[in-house]
C-alpha positions in Angstrom: 0.2 -0.2 0.1 1.5 3.5 -1.3 0.8 6.3 0.9 0.2 9.6 -0.8 2.3 12.5 -0.7 1.1 15.6 0.2 3.0 18.9 -1.0 3.2 21.1 1.2 1.6 25.0 0.7 3.4 28.0 1.6 2.1 31.1 1.6 3.3 33.5 -0.8 4.4 37.2 1.0 3.3 37.2 4.9 6.3 36.6 7.6 6.7 33.4 9.3 6.4 33.3 13.3 10.1 33.4 14.1 10.5 36.4 12.2 7.7 38.5 13.8 9.0 37.0 17.3 12.3 38.5 16.0 11.0 42.0 14.9 8.7 42.3 18.3 12.3 41.8 20.3 13.9 44.2 18.2 11.2 47.3 19.0 10.8 45.9 22.3 14.7 46.2 23.3 14.8 49.3 21.5 12.4 50.8 23.2 14.3 49.5 26.6 17.1 51.0 25.7 15.6 54.5 24.7 13.3 54.3 28.0 16.9 54.1 29.9 19.2 56.7 27.5 15.7 59.1 28.8 16.4 58.0 32.1 20.2 57.7 32.8 20.3 61.3 34.2 17.6 61.0 37.1 18.6 57.7 37.8 22.7 58.6 38.5 21.1 61.4 40.9 19.3 58.8 42.6 22.3 56.3 43.2 24.4 59.8 44.9 21.8 60.6 46.8 21.7 57.1 47.8 25.3 56.5 48.3 25.2 60.1 50.5 22.5 58.5 52.8 24.9 55.3 53.3 23.6 53.0 50.7 23.5 49.5 52.0 25.6 50.4 55.5 22.0 53.2 56.4 20.3 50.0 57.7 17.3 51.4 59.4 18.4 54.5 60.1 16.1 56.1 56.8 12.5 55.0 56.1 
């Protein structure tokens, strides 16, 4: 008994799932980098204030 061979139909045009996921990952990564670049000066200022207040060594002095 012979099996009938089926041809795999490929869509013309459109994007594969892996390509869509890669595109989404690139877009999300770009958005995260843009947000980090935008917030970088204020993050540096907050770290300086935190270090002046004692950092981890301050314990429970500052609520």
